[in-house]
N, C-alpha and C positions, 0 to 999 in steps of 0.2 A: 480854745483847747477844753475839752470835757473829759475827765478821767473816769476809768469804769471802776477803779480799785476801791472797795470800802471792806477793810478787813473786819473779820469776827476775831474776839469776841467784841460787842458794843459795850465799852469798858471807858468811862471818862477818865479814869485815874491811869489806865493803861496808856491814854492818848497822852496824857500830860507827861506820864514818865517816858515815853517814847519821844515828844517834842523836847523835852529836857535834855536827852541824850543826842539830838543832833547837835553837832559843834556849831559855836558862833564863828569860828574861823573855817572856811569852806573845807571840806574833806569829801573824797572819792566816794562813790557809791559804797564799795567794800568796806572803807573805813568808817562811813556812818552805819552801816549794817553791823559791822563788828560792834560799834559801841551800842547801838541798840540791843544786841544779843547779851553784851556784858552789863548794862545797866538797867534790863527790864526783864519781864518774865516772858519776853517772845523768846521761842525757842527754836525756831529755824529760820536759816538763812533767806529764804524765800518769803517767809512771813515778816520778817525785817525790811525787806524791800518793799512789800506791799504796804506796810505802816509809813515807810518813809515817802512813796507815792502819795498816799493818801495825806499826809501832812504837808506836801507840795500843792495838792488840790486844794487845801484847805487856807492856803497861804501861811502856813505855819514853818514853812520852809521854802527855800528859794534855790534853783540850781543857777549855778553860776558857770562860767567858762574855768574854774578852779575846783569845781564841785558843788555839794549841797552845804547851805549854811542855815542855822535856825533864826528864824525871824521872832523879835521880842514881842509876844502877845500872847495873850490867854486865849485857850480854846472857847472861853465863854465870850469873847468879844463878838460884837455884832458883825463886826467884817468877816469873821470865820465862818459864822452861820451863813453870812451872804455867799462867800464863796461856796459853801457846802451846796447851796441851791443853785448857784450859777454854773459851778464847776464839775459836780460830779453827775455821770451819765445817769438820766431817770429821775432825779430828784425834783427839778422843776416840774416835770409832767406829773409826778405822784401829788406834788402839792397843790396843783393845779386842780386835779381829781379831788383831792379831800376839799378843797375850798369850794368846789361845786356840788359836793355830794350834801344830800339833805340828813344823811346819818352817818355815823362812823362806818368805815370800810375795813374790811378784814384784807390781810395780804394778798390773799387770793384774788378778791375783787380788784383792789388797787392795782396789781400785777397788769389788769388789761389797758391800764394807762399806758404802759410803756410797751405791752406787747408788740406791737407792730414797730417800734423803734429798734428792737433788738436786732443786730445786724447778721444777716444771714450765716457769715462764719462762726459767730458765737451759737448759732443755732446748730450749725453742723459739728461743733466741737464738744458737745457734750449729748451723750445718750438720751436724756430726758431734760433737754432744755428747759422745759416749762417749770418742771420740778426747780431746777438751778436757779432760775431767774425769779421765781415766785420766793425761794429763800433768800434770794439777793433783794428783793423788794421789802421782806419783812426786815432785813437788815439795814435798808435805808431808811425805812418808817421808824426804825428803833434809834438810829442816829440823829433823825430829825427831833426825837424825843430829847437827845443828849444837847441839841443845838437850839432848843425851845422853838421848834417849828411845827412839830407834830405833838399828840397827846395820846397816851395809850388808854384806851377805856375797855370794858367788858367786852364789847362787841367788835373792837378792832382798833383803828387809829382816826383821829380827826385832826382837823387843821386848828393851830393856836391862833 
């Protein structure tokens, strides 16, 4: 399963705080989101749920039959970086595009690597889906920097 959620802002300190707010004993989505809202600077329930889903994609949280529970690992673990590449929609394609590029790629150019993979319903959901997904590409590339998979340079991003 690949997750499309990659919240803004790209902030490793906020990721660590959200991860720490997820309970070790499983809790419902509502309970987990309330803890995220109470213990971090995340300000909206919808954003808290996006962060919870992102943590699940990264293997920092697990969904059980009793709810979500925190996994005991740091976001700097190689396994988390691997999960980011494998389980977040578009990341593998972006990393492949950076690996084969002769020069750094801007988010606009890197977006071409995932353009055809964007589902039709996502295209129809946004008035300017290209702008939305180009910004999403930039966000994914910035998360790649956090996880040590990409590097930001003057002209864009390159693979590490």
